[in-house]
N, C-alpha and C positions, 0 to 999 in steps of 0.2 A: 513495375512498381517494386521498390525495395521493401523488404520486410523490416518492421520495427519490433525487435524483441524486447520484452520487458520482464522484470522479475519483481517480486513483492518487495516493498520497502521494509518488510519485517525479516527479510532474508539477511543472514549474517554475512560476514566476509569469508566464511570458511568454504564457500563454493557448493554447499549442499542445497541446491534449490532447482526449481524448474523455471523455464522462461516461456512466455506466451507471446505469440504474434497473432493479432486479430486482423482479418481481411474482410472484404464485403460479405462473403457468405460462410466463411470457415474460420476456425481457430486452430493454430498449430501449437503444440506443446513439446518442449525438448528438455533434455537434461543439460544444465548449464556447464557441467564438467566435461561433457562429451557432445558438443553441439553438432558435430558432423556425423554422429552415429545413428541418426534417424530422428523421426518425430512422430507424434500422434496427431492426426488431423480429424477434427470433429466439426459438425455443423455448429453455427452460433447458438441455435436453439438448444442443442444437447449441452453445450458448454454452460450456458446460463442455467439450465436445469441442474447440472452438476454443482455449480457454485451455490445455487439456492439450497440444495440438499446439504452441502458442507456447512454453510452459515447457519442453517436451522438446527444443526447438531445431529443430523441423521446418521453420520458415520462415527460418532463418538463411541468409544468402547465402554 
């Protein structure tokens, strides 16, 4: 199965963003400027927990 990488529609055209590929049990995250330099792989549960924390403002300074 080919990975489908996506980035936020809020990302600008300057290339400073991350891309995400979701599979059955995992989520891969990579730097859009260096897609071959590695990736972070987490479970879907951890990913959704992270997104929930971000959208609820938990990481705001």
